[in-house]
C-alpha positions as CSV (number, residue, x, y, z in Angstrom):
1,M,13.4,7.8,11.7
2,S,12.2,8.4,8.2
3,L,11.9,5.4,5.8
4,L,10.5,7.0,2.9
5,R,11.2,10.0,1.9
6,V,9.2,11.8,-1.0
7,E,11.1,14.9,-2.1
8,N,8.9,17.3,-4.6
9,V,7.6,14.7,-6.4
10,T,5.9,16.2,-10.2
11,K,4.1,13.6,-12.2
12,K,3.0,14.7,-15.2
13,F,1.1,12.5,-18.4
14,G,1.3,15.3,-21.4
15,G,-0.1,17.9,-20.2
16,I,-2.1,16.4,-17.2
17,T,-0.2,17.3,-14.1
18,A,-0.8,14.2,-11.6
19,N,0.7,14.5,-8.8
20,Q,2.2,18.4,-8.3
21,D,5.8,18.8,-6.1
22,V,4.4,16.5,-3.1
23,S,6.9,15.6,-0.7
24,F,5.8,13.5,2.6
25,E,8.1,10.6,4.8
26,V,6.9,7.5,6.1
27,G,8.9,6.7,9.6
28,A,10.6,3.3,10.5
29,G,7.6,1.2,11.6
30,K,4.7,3.4,11.1
31,I,1.8,3.7,9.4
32,V,0.5,6.4,7.3
33,G,-2.2,7.1,5.3
34,L,-2.3,8.7,1.8
35,I,-6.9,10.1,1.5
36,G,-7.7,12.2,-0.9
37,P,-11.0,12.5,-3.2
38,N,-10.8,10.6,-6.3
39,G,-8.8,11.6,-9.1
40,A,-6.6,13.1,-6.2
41,G,-3.3,11.4,-7.8
42,K,-2.9,9.2,-5.2
43,T,-2.7,5.9,-6.8
44,T,0.1,7.7,-9.7
45,M,1.9,8.3,-6.1
46,F,1.9,5.1,-5.6
47,N,3.5,3.9,-9.2
48,S,5.7,6.3,-9.1
49,I,6.8,4.7,-5.3
50,A,7.2,0.8,-6.6
51,G,8.5,1.9,-10.2
52,Y,5.9,1.5,-12.3
53,F,6.6,4.8,-13.9
54,P,9.6,7.5,-12.9
55,P,8.5,11.0,-11.7
56,T,8.8,13.8,-14.2
57,S,10.5,15.4,-11.4
58,G,11.9,15.0,-7.7
59,D,13.6,12.1,-5.5
60,I,11.9,9.0,-4.2
61,W,14.4,7.4,-1.0
62,L,13.9,4.6,0.9
63,N,16.4,3.9,3.4
64,D,18.6,6.8,1.6
65,Q,18.6,5.0,-1.3
66,K,17.4,6.6,-4.3
67,I,14.3,4.3,-6.0
68,S,12.8,6.7,-8.3
69,G,13.7,5.5,-11.6
70,L,14.2,2.2,-10.5
71,T,12.1,-0.8,-12.1
72,P,9.1,-2.3,-10.5
73,E,11.7,-5.6,-9.8
74,Q,14.3,-3.5,-8.5
75,C,12.3,-1.7,-6.3
76,A,10.6,-4.4,-4.8
77,H,14.0,-5.6,-4.1
78,A,15.2,-2.8,-2.4
79,G,11.7,-3.3,0.1
80,I,9.1,-2.3,-1.6
81,G,6.0,-4.1,-1.4
82,R,2.3,-3.4,-2.9
83,T,-1.2,-4.4,-3.5
84,F,-3.4,-3.3,-6.2
85,Q,-6.7,-1.3,-6.0
86,V,-8.4,-4.1,-7.5
87,A,-7.1,-7.5,-6.0
88,R,-4.7,-9.0,-9.0
89,T,-4.9,-13.1,-7.9
90,F,-4.1,-15.7,-10.4
91,T,-7.4,-17.3,-10.6
92,S,-7.0,-20.8,-11.3
93,M,-4.0,-20.8,-8.8
94,T,-4.4,-21.9,-5.4
95,A,-3.8,-19.5,-2.7
96,L,-0.6,-21.3,-1.7
97,E,0.7,-21.4,-5.2
98,N,-0.3,-17.3,-5.6
99,V,1.8,-16.3,-2.1
100,M,4.4,-18.8,-3.5
101,V,4.9,-15.9,-6.6
102,G,5.9,-13.6,-4.0
103,A,7.9,-15.7,-2.3
104,F,10.1,-16.8,-5.4
105,L,11.3,-13.8,-5.7
106,I,13.3,-13.8,-2.7
107,N,14.4,-17.6,-2.8
108,R,13.7,-19.7,-5.7
109,D,14.2,-22.9,-4.0
110,V,10.3,-24.9,-3.7
111,R,10.3,-25.9,-0.3
112,T,11.6,-22.6,1.3
113,A,8.9,-20.4,-1.0
114,R,6.6,-23.1,0.0
115,R,7.4,-23.3,3.9
116,N,7.2,-19.1,3.6
117,A,4.2,-19.2,1.4
118,I,2.3,-21.2,4.6
119,D,3.3,-18.9,7.2
120,F,2.0,-15.6,5.0
121,L,-1.1,-17.4,4.5
122,N,-1.5,-18.0,8.5
123,F,-0.4,-14.2,9.0
124,V,-3.5,-13.2,7.6
125,N,-5.7,-15.7,8.8
126,L,-6.0,-17.8,5.6
127,G,-4.1,-20.9,5.9
128,R,-7.2,-23.0,6.0
129,F,-7.8,-21.9,2.3
130,K,-4.2,-22.9,1.3
131,D,-5.2,-25.6,-1.9
132,K,-8.6,-23.2,-2.5
133,A,-8.6,-21.8,-6.4
134,A,-8.3,-17.9,-5.2
135,G,-10.7,-17.3,-8.1
136,S,-13.4,-18.9,-5.9
137,M,-12.1,-16.6,-2.6
138,T,-14.4,-13.6,-1.6
139,I,-13.3,-10.4,-2.2
140,S,-12.6,-10.1,1.6
141,E,-10.1,-13.6,1.0
142,Q,-8.5,-12.2,-2.0
143,R,-7.7,-8.6,-0.5
144,R,-5.7,-10.5,2.2
145,L,-4.5,-12.5,-0.1
146,A,-2.8,-10.2,-2.0
147,V,-1.3,-8.8,1.4
148,A,0.1,-12.2,2.2
149,R,1.6,-12.3,-1.4
150,A,3.3,-8.7,-1.7
151,L,4.4,-9.7,2.4
152,A,6.1,-12.6,0.8
153,V,9.0,-10.4,-0.4
154,N,10.0,-9.3,2.4
155,P,9.4,-5.6,2.1
156,K,10.8,-2.8,4.6
157,L,7.7,-0.7,3.4
158,L,4.0,-2.1,2.3
159,L,2.0,-0.3,-0.4
160,M,-1.7,-0.9,0.5
161,D,-4.2,0.2,-2.3
162,E,-7.7,0.6,-0.9
163,V,-7.9,-2.9,0.8
164,M,-10.3,-2.1,2.9
165,A,-12.9,-1.3,-0.2
166,G,-16.1,-3.3,-0.4
167,L,-15.9,-5.1,2.4
168,N,-18.5,-5.1,5.2
169,P,-17.7,-3.6,9.0
170,T,-16.3,-6.9,10.4
171,E,-14.0,-7.6,7.1
172,V,-12.5,-4.2,7.5
173,K,-12.1,-4.9,11.2
174,D,-9.9,-8.2,10.0
175,M,-7.8,-6.5,7.4
176,V,-7.6,-3.5,10.4
177,D,-5.9,-6.7,12.5
178,V,-3.8,-7.3,9.9
179,V,-2.2,-4.3,9.4
180,L,-1.7,-4.0,13.0
181,K,0.4,-7.0,12.8
182,I,2.2,-6.3,10.0
183,R,3.0,-2.9,11.8
184,D,4.0,-4.8,14.4
185,R,6.8,-6.9,12.8
186,G,8.1,-3.9,12.0
187,I,7.3,-3.2,8.6
188,S,5.9,0.3,7.4
189,C,2.2,0.8,6.0
190,L,1.3,3.4,3.7
191,I,-2.2,3.3,2.9
192,V,-4.2,4.8,0.3
193,E,-7.9,4.2,1.3
194,H,-11.2,5.9,1.2
195,V,-12.7,4.0,4.0
196,L,-11.9,6.6,6.7
197,E,-13.0,4.9,9.5
198,G,-10.4,1.8,8.7
199,I,-7.5,4.2,8.4
200,M,-8.0,7.1,10.4
201,P,-7.9,5.4,13.9
202,I,-4.8,3.4,13.9
203,A,-2.5,5.8,11.0
204,D,0.0,7.6,12.9
205,A,-0.2,10.6,10.3
206,I,-2.1,11.4,7.1
207,V,-1.4,12.9,4.3
208,V,-4.0,14.5,1.4
209,L,-4.2,14.9,-2.1
210,D,-5.9,17.3,-3.9
211,Y,-5.9,17.6,-7.4
212,G,-2.5,15.9,-7.3
213,K,-0.9,18.2,-4.7
214,K,-0.5,17.6,-0.7
215,I,-3.0,20.1,0.9
216,A,-2.4,18.4,4.3
217,D,-0.1,16.4,6.4
218,G,-0.2,15.5,9.7
219,K,-2.1,13.9,12.7
220,P,-5.2,11.9,11.6
221,E,-6.8,14.4,14.3
222,E,-5.7,17.4,13.3
223,V,-6.3,16.6,9.7
224,S,-9.8,15.5,10.2
225,N,-10.0,19.0,11.5
226,N,-8.5,21.0,8.6
227,P,-10.7,23.4,6.4
228,Q,-9.1,23.0,3.6
229,V,-9.7,18.6,4.0
230,I,-13.5,19.0,4.5
231,A,-13.4,21.5,1.4
232,A,-11.9,18.9,-0.7
233,Y,-14.2,16.0,0.9
234,L,-17.3,18.0,0.9
235,G,-17.0,20.8,-0.9
236,E,-17.0,24.6,-0.3
237,E,-20.4,26.2,1.0
């Protein structure tokens, strides 16, 4: 059963086409990797799904509800959570306060938001840092904090933008464990990632973009042996 359907989405910025006629699906409770070289259009696709700007053409559906053209807040209420390529934390606020910002989208009661925020901090193994200023946290901690805040909006689909970038192998493993725990909760994950050793072993499917177009879509082992994908990453002989 499909949770997210991207149907023939094109996004243009003036004369530049960032995404061209892209279609793919994310099943309920599945992990899908969205990969491709720099400039392939991955973050543009995320921004369209999350409501930061509408597609030029095509449609995006979540649980059979058309979400293309909705605002980011409307997309969040529909069930979209997301993290960003650069971890966006409120640096002067504590980890707990950061996650409460997300929790307030769902429930304005302070005690409930605080309780939920603590639960999500524990979920990403940051509970002991709840009173720590976000600006003093490591990159790995800030990325997990961003995941906790995104989870606090109670998403059906979590968009994760390069959450493993810049992490050492131990930190990548920690993030992979968090992603698997999210999946085990029944939350689907669409993950833009350059750390292929992090995403390939856990993804149910991989979608590959190159120059804004989808060039492959399938199981990780199929995609990794696809000549077009190899050429996109390594160049033609």
